[in-house]
py3Dmol code that shows the C-alpha trace and the ligand (Angstrom):
import py3Dmol

protein = """\
ATOM      1  CA  UNK A   1       9.792  26.290  79.735  1.00  0.00           C
ATOM      2  CA  UNK A   2      11.144  27.105  76.274  1.00  0.00           C
ATOM      3  CA  UNK A   3       9.322  25.748  73.280  1.00  0.00           C
ATOM      4  CA  UNK A   4      12.116  23.177  72.565  1.00  0.00           C
ATOM      5  CA  UNK A   5      11.817  21.738  76.169  1.00  0.00           C
ATOM      6  CA  UNK A   6       8.104  21.140  75.871  1.00  0.00           C
ATOM      7  CA  UNK A   7       6.864  17.491  75.725  1.00  0.00           C
ATOM      8  CA  UNK A   8       6.909  15.911  72.342  1.00  0.00           C
ATOM      9  CA  UNK A   9       3.846  16.765  70.446  1.00  0.00           C
ATOM     10  CA  UNK A  10       1.197  14.145  70.758  1.00  0.00           C
ATOM     11  CA  UNK A  11      -0.653  15.220  67.649  1.00  0.00           C
ATOM     12  CA  UNK A  12      -3.831  13.346  68.510  1.00  0.00           C
ATOM     13  CA  UNK A  13      -6.631  12.983  66.090  1.00  0.00           C
ATOM     14  CA  UNK A  14     -10.016  14.150  67.237  1.00  0.00           C
ATOM     15  CA  UNK A  15     -10.847  10.496  68.344  1.00  0.00           C
ATOM     16  CA  UNK A  16      -7.616   9.203  69.806  1.00  0.00           C
ATOM     17  CA  UNK A  17      -4.613   9.983  71.849  1.00  0.00           C
ATOM     18  CA  UNK A  18      -1.387   8.573  70.661  1.00  0.00           C
ATOM     19  CA  UNK A  19       0.646   7.180  73.568  1.00  0.00           C
ATOM     20  CA  UNK A  20       4.096   5.634  73.931  1.00  0.00           C
ATOM     21  CA  UNK A  21       4.559   2.031  75.005  1.00  0.00           C
ATOM     22  CA  UNK A  22       6.611   1.864  78.175  1.00  0.00           C
ATOM     23  CA  UNK A  23       6.965  -1.882  78.774  1.00  0.00           C
ATOM     24  CA  UNK A  24       5.516  -5.175  77.559  1.00  0.00           C
ATOM     25  CA  UNK A  25       5.264  -8.376  79.595  1.00  0.00           C
ATOM     26  CA  UNK A  26       4.570 -11.706  77.947  1.00  0.00           C
ATOM     27  CA  UNK A  27       2.879 -14.003  80.461  1.00  0.00           C
ATOM     28  CA  UNK A  28       2.375 -17.011  78.110  1.00  0.00           C
ATOM     29  CA  UNK A  29       2.137 -17.663  74.467  1.00  0.00           C
ATOM     30  CA  UNK A  30      -1.587 -16.566  74.783  1.00  0.00           C
ATOM     31  CA  UNK A  31      -1.373 -13.628  77.075  1.00  0.00           C
ATOM     32  CA  UNK A  32       0.462 -10.335  77.339  1.00  0.00           C
ATOM     33  CA  UNK A  33       0.147  -7.001  79.069  1.00  0.00           C
ATOM     34  CA  UNK A  34       1.769  -3.594  78.427  1.00  0.00           C
ATOM     35  CA  UNK A  35       1.941  -0.220  80.005  1.00  0.00           C
ATOM     36  CA  UNK A  36       1.956   3.165  78.081  1.00  0.00           C
ATOM     37  CA  UNK A  37       1.936   6.952  78.764  1.00  0.00           C
ATOM     38  CA  UNK A  38      -1.262   8.609  79.603  1.00  0.00           C
ATOM     39  CA  UNK A  39      -2.618  11.937  78.525  1.00  0.00           C
ATOM     40  CA  UNK A  40      -3.650  13.849  81.542  1.00  0.00           C
ATOM     41  CA  UNK A  41      -6.931  14.677  79.502  1.00  0.00           C
ATOM     42  CA  UNK A  42      -7.769  10.909  79.521  1.00  0.00           C
ATOM     43  CA  UNK A  43     -10.154  10.479  82.509  1.00  0.00           C
ATOM     44  CA  UNK A  44     -11.904   7.181  83.359  1.00  0.00           C
ATOM     45  CA  UNK A  45     -13.539   5.384  86.239  1.00  0.00           C
ATOM     46  CA  UNK A  46     -12.229   2.138  87.487  1.00  0.00           C
ATOM     47  CA  UNK A  47     -13.900  -0.758  85.461  1.00  0.00           C
ATOM     48  CA  UNK A  48     -14.310   1.098  82.271  1.00  0.00           C
ATOM     49  CA  UNK A  49     -12.994   0.247  78.754  1.00  0.00           C
ATOM     50  CA  UNK A  50     -11.937   2.198  75.703  1.00  0.00           C
ATOM     51  CA  UNK A  51     -11.015   1.587  72.128  1.00  0.00           C
ATOM     52  CA  UNK A  52      -7.280   0.571  71.847  1.00  0.00           C
ATOM     53  CA  UNK A  53      -5.207  -0.138  68.838  1.00  0.00           C
ATOM     54  CA  UNK A  54      -2.580   0.746  66.257  1.00  0.00           C
ATOM     55  CA  UNK A  55      -2.354   2.554  62.944  1.00  0.00           C
ATOM     56  CA  UNK A  56      -2.319   0.046  60.256  1.00  0.00           C
ATOM     57  CA  UNK A  57      -1.789   1.063  56.564  1.00  0.00           C
ATOM     58  CA  UNK A  58      -2.666   4.660  57.610  1.00  0.00           C
ATOM     59  CA  UNK A  59      -5.890   3.671  59.350  1.00  0.00           C
ATOM     60  CA  UNK A  60      -6.769   3.017  63.008  1.00  0.00           C
ATOM     61  CA  UNK A  61      -7.467  -0.620  63.889  1.00  0.00           C
ATOM     62  CA  UNK A  62      -9.024  -0.719  67.221  1.00  0.00           C
ATOM     63  CA  UNK A  63     -10.648  -3.120  69.791  1.00  0.00           C
ATOM     64  CA  UNK A  64     -12.300  -2.678  73.182  1.00  0.00           C
ATOM     65  CA  UNK A  65      -9.905  -3.031  76.088  1.00  0.00           C
ATOM     66  CA  UNK A  66     -10.543  -2.372  79.691  1.00  0.00           C
ATOM     67  CA  UNK A  67      -8.133  -0.225  81.543  1.00  0.00           C
ATOM     68  CA  UNK A  68      -6.158  -2.363  83.996  1.00  0.00           C
ATOM     69  CA  UNK A  69      -4.520   0.656  85.778  1.00  0.00           C
ATOM     70  CA  UNK A  70      -6.391   2.573  88.315  1.00  0.00           C
ATOM     71  CA  UNK A  71      -7.627   6.125  87.628  1.00  0.00           C
ATOM     72  CA  UNK A  72      -5.134   7.589  90.013  1.00  0.00           C
ATOM     73  CA  UNK A  73      -1.991   6.037  88.295  1.00  0.00           C
ATOM     74  CA  UNK A  74       0.060   8.019  86.011  1.00  0.00           C
ATOM     75  CA  UNK A  75       0.352   5.391  83.253  1.00  0.00           C
ATOM     76  CA  UNK A  76      -2.062   3.110  81.531  1.00  0.00           C
ATOM     77  CA  UNK A  77      -1.992  -0.674  81.532  1.00  0.00           C
ATOM     78  CA  UNK A  78      -3.781  -3.267  79.474  1.00  0.00           C
ATOM     79  CA  UNK A  79      -4.053  -6.959  79.368  1.00  0.00           C
ATOM     80  CA  UNK A  80      -4.518  -8.833  76.094  1.00  0.00           C
ATOM     81  CA  UNK A  81      -4.724 -12.303  74.458  1.00  0.00           C
ATOM     82  CA  UNK A  82      -2.559 -12.972  71.507  1.00  0.00           C
ATOM     83  CA  UNK A  83      -4.420 -14.542  68.482  1.00  0.00           C
ATOM     84  CA  UNK A  84      -2.023 -15.658  65.750  1.00  0.00           C
ATOM     85  CA  UNK A  85      -4.297 -14.496  62.925  1.00  0.00           C
ATOM     86  CA  UNK A  86      -6.210 -11.807  64.891  1.00  0.00           C
ATOM     87  CA  UNK A  87      -6.180  -8.490  62.889  1.00  0.00           C
ATOM     88  CA  UNK A  88      -5.284  -6.534  65.949  1.00  0.00           C
ATOM     89  CA  UNK A  89      -3.670  -8.805  68.532  1.00  0.00           C
ATOM     90  CA  UNK A  90      -1.272 -10.462  65.962  1.00  0.00           C
ATOM     91  CA  UNK A  91       0.266  -7.034  65.630  1.00  0.00           C
ATOM     92  CA  UNK A  92      -0.217  -5.635  69.028  1.00  0.00           C
ATOM     93  CA  UNK A  93       1.622  -8.623  70.596  1.00  0.00           C
ATOM     94  CA  UNK A  94       4.774  -7.391  68.812  1.00  0.00           C
ATOM     95  CA  UNK A  95       4.996  -3.882  70.277  1.00  0.00           C
ATOM     96  CA  UNK A  96       8.013  -2.844  72.116  1.00  0.00           C
ATOM     97  CA  UNK A  97       8.876   0.232  74.326  1.00  0.00           C
ATOM     98  CA  UNK A  98       8.934   3.351  72.340  1.00  0.00           C
ATOM     99  CA  UNK A  99       6.076   2.370  69.949  1.00  0.00           C
ATOM    100  CA  UNK A 100       2.877   4.308  69.577  1.00  0.00           C
ATOM    101  CA  UNK A 101      -0.525   3.012  70.450  1.00  0.00           C
ATOM    102  CA  UNK A 102      -3.927   4.581  69.985  1.00  0.00           C
ATOM    103  CA  UNK A 103      -6.239   5.397  72.903  1.00  0.00           C
ATOM    104  CA  UNK A 104      -9.889   6.171  72.224  1.00  0.00           C
ATOM    105  CA  UNK A 105     -10.965   9.361  74.008  1.00  0.00           C
ATOM    106  CA  UNK A 106     -14.313   7.963  75.318  1.00  0.00           C
ATOM    107  CA  UNK A 107     -14.096   5.471  78.085  1.00  0.00           C
ATOM    108  CA  UNK A 108     -17.375   3.555  78.768  1.00  0.00           C
ATOM    109  CA  UNK A 109     -18.677   0.568  80.458  1.00  0.00           C
ATOM    110  CA  UNK A 110     -20.978  -0.824  83.124  1.00  0.00           C
ATOM    111  CA  UNK A 111     -18.466  -2.387  85.690  1.00  0.00           C
ATOM    112  CA  UNK A 112     -18.815   0.576  87.927  1.00  0.00           C
ATOM    113  CA  UNK A 113     -19.170   0.931  91.708  1.00  0.00           C
ATOM    114  CA  UNK A 114     -22.007   3.259  91.160  1.00  0.00           C
ATOM    115  CA  UNK A 115     -24.085   0.574  89.444  1.00  0.00           C
ATOM    116  CA  UNK A 116     -24.218  -1.493  92.591  1.00  0.00           C
ATOM    117  CA  UNK A 117     -26.372  -1.057  95.411  1.00  0.00           C
ATOM    118  CA  UNK A 118     -24.605  -0.863  98.889  1.00  0.00           C
ATOM    119  CA  UNK A 119     -23.532  -4.228 100.279  1.00  0.00           C
ATOM    120  CA  UNK A 120     -20.940  -5.772 102.411  1.00  0.00           C
ATOM    121  CA  UNK A 121     -18.719  -7.989 100.218  1.00  0.00           C
ATOM    122  CA  UNK A 122     -17.788  -7.065  96.601  1.00  0.00           C
ATOM    123  CA  UNK A 123     -17.074 -10.152  94.478  1.00  0.00           C
ATOM    124  CA  UNK A 124     -15.149  -9.725  91.280  1.00  0.00           C
ATOM    125  CA  UNK A 125     -15.495 -12.901  89.185  1.00  0.00           C
ATOM    126  CA  UNK A 126     -13.452 -13.145  85.933  1.00  0.00           C
ATOM    127  CA  UNK A 127     -11.891 -15.514  83.552  1.00  0.00           C
ATOM    128  CA  UNK A 128      -8.763 -14.945  81.355  1.00  0.00           C
ATOM    129  CA  UNK A 129      -8.198 -11.334  80.256  1.00  0.00           C
ATOM    130  CA  UNK A 130     -11.635 -10.604  82.091  1.00  0.00           C
ATOM    131  CA  UNK A 131      -9.073  -9.760  84.924  1.00  0.00           C
ATOM    132  CA  UNK A 132      -8.270  -6.337  83.407  1.00  0.00           C
ATOM    133  CA  UNK A 133     -11.147  -4.140  84.639  1.00  0.00           C
ATOM    134  CA  UNK A 134     -10.655  -5.636  88.197  1.00  0.00           C
ATOM    135  CA  UNK A 135      -6.957  -4.933  88.264  1.00  0.00           C
ATOM    136  CA  UNK A 136      -8.264  -1.332  88.264  1.00  0.00           C
ATOM    137  CA  UNK A 137     -11.203  -1.721  90.658  1.00  0.00           C
ATOM    138  CA  UNK A 138      -8.921  -3.667  93.243  1.00  0.00           C
ATOM    139  CA  UNK A 139      -6.711  -0.546  93.277  1.00  0.00           C
ATOM    140  CA  UNK A 140      -9.550   1.875  93.445  1.00  0.00           C
ATOM    141  CA  UNK A 141      -9.717   3.280  97.096  1.00  0.00           C
ATOM    142  CA  UNK A 142     -13.479   3.847  96.792  1.00  0.00           C
ATOM    143  CA  UNK A 143     -14.021   0.130  96.584  1.00  0.00           C
ATOM    144  CA  UNK A 144     -12.662  -0.338 100.072  1.00  0.00           C
ATOM    145  CA  UNK A 145     -14.753   2.645 101.359  1.00  0.00           C
ATOM    146  CA  UNK A 146     -17.919   1.150 100.071  1.00  0.00           C
ATOM    147  CA  UNK A 147     -17.424  -2.586 100.952  1.00  0.00           C
ATOM    148  CA  UNK A 148     -16.101  -4.441 103.981  1.00  0.00           C
ATOM    149  CA  UNK A 149     -14.228  -6.937 101.789  1.00  0.00           C
ATOM    150  CA  UNK A 150     -13.356  -7.126  98.037  1.00  0.00           C
ATOM    151  CA  UNK A 151     -12.785 -10.656  96.685  1.00  0.00           C
ATOM    152  CA  UNK A 152     -11.085 -11.186  93.419  1.00  0.00           C
ATOM    153  CA  UNK A 153     -11.862 -14.729  91.797  1.00  0.00           C
ATOM    154  CA  UNK A 154      -9.878 -15.205  88.650  1.00  0.00           C
ATOM    155  CA  UNK A 155     -10.217 -18.577  86.848  1.00  0.00           C
ATOM    156  CA  UNK A 156      -7.759 -19.645  84.173  1.00  0.00           C
ATOM    157  CA  UNK A 157      -6.719 -22.835  82.529  1.00  0.00           C
ATOM    158  CA  UNK A 158      -3.116 -23.039  83.687  1.00  0.00           C
ATOM    159  CA  UNK A 159      -1.252 -21.609  86.705  1.00  0.00           C
ATOM    160  CA  UNK A 160       0.904 -19.477  84.287  1.00  0.00           C
ATOM    161  CA  UNK A 161      -2.153 -17.691  83.131  1.00  0.00           C
ATOM    162  CA  UNK A 162      -2.753 -16.143  86.682  1.00  0.00           C
ATOM    163  CA  UNK A 163      -1.463 -12.829  85.337  1.00  0.00           C
ATOM    164  CA  UNK A 164      -0.620 -10.253  87.901  1.00  0.00           C
ATOM    165  CA  UNK A 165      -0.728 -12.725  90.708  1.00  0.00           C
ATOM    166  CA  UNK A 166       2.440 -11.212  92.405  1.00  0.00           C
ATOM    167  CA  UNK A 167       0.959  -7.729  92.081  1.00  0.00           C
ATOM    168  CA  UNK A 168      -2.340  -8.675  93.753  1.00  0.00           C
ATOM    169  CA  UNK A 169      -0.677 -10.747  96.559  1.00  0.00           C
ATOM    170  CA  UNK A 170       1.573  -7.833  97.137  1.00  0.00           C
ATOM    171  CA  UNK A 171      -1.243  -5.161  97.420  1.00  0.00           C
ATOM    172  CA  UNK A 172      -1.484  -5.460 101.308  1.00  0.00           C
ATOM    173  CA  UNK A 173       2.060  -4.295 101.265  1.00  0.00           C
ATOM    174  CA  UNK A 174       1.730  -1.601  98.708  1.00  0.00           C
ATOM    175  CA  UNK A 175       3.102   1.788  99.965  1.00  0.00           C
ATOM    176  CA  UNK A 176       0.060   3.800  99.009  1.00  0.00           C
ATOM    177  CA  UNK A 177      -2.956   1.239  99.109  1.00  0.00           C
ATOM    178  CA  UNK A 178      -1.516  -1.097 101.720  1.00  0.00           C
ATOM    179  CA  UNK A 179      -3.374   0.234 104.703  1.00  0.00           C
ATOM    180  CA  UNK A 180      -6.598   0.361 102.962  1.00  0.00           C
ATOM    181  CA  UNK A 181      -6.359  -3.096 101.300  1.00  0.00           C
ATOM    182  CA  UNK A 182      -4.859  -5.182 104.114  1.00  0.00           C
ATOM    183  CA  UNK A 183      -7.382  -7.477 105.608  1.00  0.00           C
ATOM    184  CA  UNK A 184     -10.050  -6.482 103.110  1.00  0.00           C
ATOM    185  CA  UNK A 185      -8.774  -7.672  99.701  1.00  0.00           C
ATOM    186  CA  UNK A 186      -9.089 -11.530  99.190  1.00  0.00           C
ATOM    187  CA  UNK A 187      -7.502 -13.204  96.230  1.00  0.00           C
ATOM    188  CA  UNK A 188      -9.141 -16.678  95.323  1.00  0.00           C
ATOM    189  CA  UNK A 189      -7.678 -17.721  92.027  1.00  0.00           C
ATOM    190  CA  UNK A 190      -8.762 -20.892  90.433  1.00  0.00           C
ATOM    191  CA  UNK A 191      -7.129 -23.279  87.766  1.00  0.00           C
ATOM    192  CA  UNK A 192      -9.055 -25.673  85.636  1.00  0.00           C
ATOM    193  CA  UNK A 193      -6.540 -27.754  83.767  1.00  0.00           C
ATOM    194  CA  UNK A 194      -3.766 -28.199  86.105  1.00  0.00           C
ATOM    195  CA  UNK A 195      -3.303 -29.186  89.856  1.00  0.00           C
ATOM    196  CA  UNK A 196      -3.739 -26.021  92.054  1.00  0.00           C
ATOM    197  CA  UNK A 197      -4.870 -25.179  95.622  1.00  0.00           C
ATOM    198  CA  UNK A 198      -8.248 -24.218  94.037  1.00  0.00           C
ATOM    199  CA  UNK A 199      -9.592 -26.012  91.090  1.00  0.00           C
ATOM    200  CA  UNK A 200     -12.657 -25.650  88.933  1.00  0.00           C
ATOM    201  CA  UNK A 201     -14.944 -23.199  87.330  1.00  0.00           C
ATOM    202  CA  UNK A 202     -16.602 -20.338  89.315  1.00  0.00           C
ATOM    203  CA  UNK A 203     -20.189 -21.648  89.111  1.00  0.00           C
ATOM    204  CA  UNK A 204     -19.188 -24.876  90.624  1.00  0.00           C
ATOM    205  CA  UNK A 205     -17.018 -23.217  93.320  1.00  0.00           C
ATOM    206  CA  UNK A 206     -20.139 -21.061  94.289  1.00  0.00           C
ATOM    207  CA  UNK A 207     -22.664 -23.944  94.053  1.00  0.00           C
ATOM    208  CA  UNK A 208     -20.382 -26.057  96.527  1.00  0.00           C
ATOM    209  CA  UNK A 209     -19.971 -22.982  98.905  1.00  0.00           C
ATOM    210  CA  UNK A 210     -16.240 -23.604  98.460  1.00  0.00           C
ATOM    211  CA  UNK A 211     -15.432 -19.901  98.204  1.00  0.00           C
ATOM    212  CA  UNK A 212     -17.814 -18.527 100.918  1.00  0.00           C
ATOM    213  CA  UNK A 213     -16.721 -21.457 103.243  1.00  0.00           C
ATOM    214  CA  UNK A 214     -13.134 -20.469 102.675  1.00  0.00           C
ATOM    215  CA  UNK A 215     -14.121 -16.958 104.047  1.00  0.00           C
ATOM    216  CA  UNK A 216     -16.399 -18.086 106.769  1.00  0.00           C
ATOM    217  CA  UNK A 217     -19.284 -16.430 105.063  1.00  0.00           C
ATOM    218  CA  UNK A 218     -22.823 -17.431 104.368  1.00  0.00           C
ATOM    219  CA  UNK A 219     -23.684 -18.669 100.879  1.00  0.00           C
ATOM    220  CA  UNK A 220     -23.574 -15.985  98.121  1.00  0.00           C
ATOM    221  CA  UNK A 221     -26.811 -14.120  98.259  1.00  0.00           C
ATOM    222  CA  UNK A 222     -28.221 -10.630  97.254  1.00  0.00           C
ATOM    223  CA  UNK A 223     -28.677  -9.773 100.897  1.00  0.00           C
ATOM    224  CA  UNK A 224     -25.039  -8.794 101.497  1.00  0.00           C
ATOM    225  CA  UNK A 225     -23.082  -9.712  98.407  1.00  0.00           C
ATOM    226  CA  UNK A 226     -22.518  -7.610  95.301  1.00  0.00           C
ATOM    227  CA  UNK A 227     -21.041  -9.162  92.138  1.00  0.00           C
ATOM    228  CA  UNK A 228     -19.187  -8.017  89.077  1.00  0.00           C
ATOM    229  CA  UNK A 229     -18.615 -10.482  86.162  1.00  0.00           C
ATOM    230  CA  UNK A 230     -16.075 -10.201  83.320  1.00  0.00           C
ATOM    231  CA  UNK A 231     -15.250 -13.140  81.125  1.00  0.00           C
ATOM    232  CA  UNK A 232     -16.162 -15.108  78.111  1.00  0.00           C
ATOM    233  CA  UNK A 233     -19.842 -15.052  76.884  1.00  0.00           C
ATOM    234  CA  UNK A 234     -20.440 -18.654  78.174  1.00  0.00           C
ATOM    235  CA  UNK A 235     -18.962 -17.717  81.617  1.00  0.00           C
ATOM    236  CA  UNK A 236     -21.136 -14.468  81.789  1.00  0.00           C
ATOM    237  CA  UNK A 237     -24.217 -16.431  80.805  1.00  0.00           C
ATOM    238  CA  UNK A 238     -23.692 -19.184  83.336  1.00  0.00           C
ATOM    239  CA  UNK A 239     -22.919 -16.808  86.027  1.00  0.00           C
ATOM    240  CA  UNK A 240     -25.982 -14.580  85.256  1.00  0.00           C
ATOM    241  CA  UNK A 241     -28.281 -17.718  85.387  1.00  0.00           C
ATOM    242  CA  UNK A 242     -26.686 -18.657  88.775  1.00  0.00           C
ATOM    243  CA  UNK A 243     -27.024 -15.200  90.338  1.00  0.00           C
ATOM    244  CA  UNK A 244     -30.498 -14.576  89.083  1.00  0.00           C
ATOM    245  CA  UNK A 245     -31.593 -18.024  90.255  1.00  0.00           C
ATOM    246  CA  UNK A 246     -30.567 -16.638  93.713  1.00  0.00           C
ATOM    247  CA  UNK A 247     -32.392 -13.453  93.307  1.00  0.00           C
ATOM    248  CA  UNK A 248     -29.696 -10.975  92.232  1.00  0.00           C
ATOM    249  CA  UNK A 249     -30.884  -8.155  89.881  1.00  0.00           C
ATOM    250  CA  UNK A 250     -28.653  -6.754  87.075  1.00  0.00           C
ATOM    251  CA  UNK A 251     -27.439  -3.196  87.611  1.00  0.00           C
ATOM    252  CA  UNK A 252     -26.856  -0.738  84.869  1.00  0.00           C
ATOM    253  CA  UNK A 253     -25.818   2.888  84.236  1.00  0.00           C
ATOM    254  CA  UNK A 254     -29.504   3.884  84.743  1.00  0.00           C
ATOM    255  CA  UNK A 255     -30.323   1.750  87.855  1.00  0.00           C
ATOM    256  CA  UNK A 256     -27.995   0.103  90.293  1.00  0.00           C
ATOM    257  CA  UNK A 257     -28.573  -3.610  91.174  1.00  0.00           C
ATOM    258  CA  UNK A 258     -26.857  -6.541  92.948  1.00  0.00           C
ATOM    259  CA  UNK A 259     -24.625  -7.482  90.163  1.00  0.00           C
ATOM    260  CA  UNK A 260     -23.156  -6.133  86.781  1.00  0.00           C
ATOM    261  CA  UNK A 261     -21.353  -7.719  83.846  1.00  0.00           C
ATOM    262  CA  UNK A 262     -19.268  -7.079  80.835  1.00  0.00           C
ATOM    263  CA  UNK A 263     -17.828  -9.291  78.278  1.00  0.00           C
ATOM    264  CA  UNK A 264     -14.032  -9.787  78.296  1.00  0.00           C
ATOM    265  CA  UNK A 265     -13.715  -8.184  74.883  1.00  0.00           C
ATOM    266  CA  UNK A 266     -10.715  -8.800  72.763  1.00  0.00           C
ATOM    267  CA  UNK A 267     -11.078 -11.963  70.828  1.00  0.00           C
ATOM    268  CA  UNK A 268      -9.109 -11.186  67.760  1.00  0.00           C
TER     269      UNK A 268
END
"""
ligand_1 = """\
27
LIG
P -12.234 -24.793 81.311
O -10.716 -25.086 81.435
O -12.950 -25.756 82.165
O -12.703 -24.586 79.982
P -10.356 -19.541 78.236
O -8.923 -19.627 78.363
O -10.909 -20.582 77.309
O -10.920 -18.110 77.886
O -11.057 -19.939 79.558
C -10.587 -19.384 80.873
C -11.195 -20.050 81.980
O -12.613 -19.926 82.000
C -10.848 -21.504 81.932
O -10.397 -21.857 83.222
C -12.275 -22.094 81.650
O -12.430 -23.302 82.184
C -13.131 -21.173 82.199
N -14.530 -21.207 81.667
C -14.806 -21.416 80.326
N -16.097 -21.421 80.119
C -16.633 -21.347 81.346
C -18.053 -21.203 81.849
N -19.174 -21.252 80.977
N -18.264 -20.929 83.124
C -17.180 -20.789 83.875
N -15.956 -20.899 83.503
C -15.645 -21.126 82.376
"""
view = py3Dmol.view(width=600, height=400)
view.addModel(protein, "pdb")
view.setStyle({"model": 0}, {"cartoon": {"style": "trace"}})
view.addModel(ligand_1, "xyz")
view.setStyle({"model": 1}, {"stick": {}})
view.zoomTo()
view.show()
């Protein structure tokens, strides 16, 4: 390959990759997602997050974002809220294909399959943009090797906020993952402020056994269930109380447990 045909210089700083925006999807006036190029040197595990942002006045402005794409995918995908006066999201929501975004070089986080003890059903409970790390995990083949069933439970205010609903519902027909996912991935979205097939917050749906009844399973328990949580602080706190009340112990990067949690980060 001649020097002129080489890929455009990425010129990353020591701490960031500079990547090119490929497409942007605006789900609602509060929610958008985007895809960008991925440097092959950027390696991460499903469920992790990194610092993402923009150069503003010559300085990097960054927030924690979970990778929504799976580690095997060539491009990166992120899900974000839009806050009108948020320092980063008020700008980031205006990106268009061709723009540059900064990707921190060090992915981290606790929503890792390795942080859970073996079990039968993996429950991924999230609210709002807390869906992002689970978009990655539900496309991670390892999740289906380790668990008999992977349940994604996303709660939002309005139906329009059920981002990636088509993608999730289409996974059983996916050309690469379909065979692995079919019959194992269950999508149980819930809406709290509009009529929908499933209504209400996750803790109430668990307490009433609505979700486990739908699947013909016994009530959620540490015997067979493993749980990942990603949502607002109030959601995480309520779910933690509920799970610990049932005997679940929290896992970490040092010791696996029956559940793990991470805050859905971006608030500004
Ligand atoms: P609700 O409509 O009853 O407040 P938000 O858009 O504010 O981040 O909320 C996303 C979803 O999380 C909403 O459906 C909201 O329900 C739900 N939610 C908010 N707080 C909690 C909580 N403490 N436990 C469970 N779900 C919650």
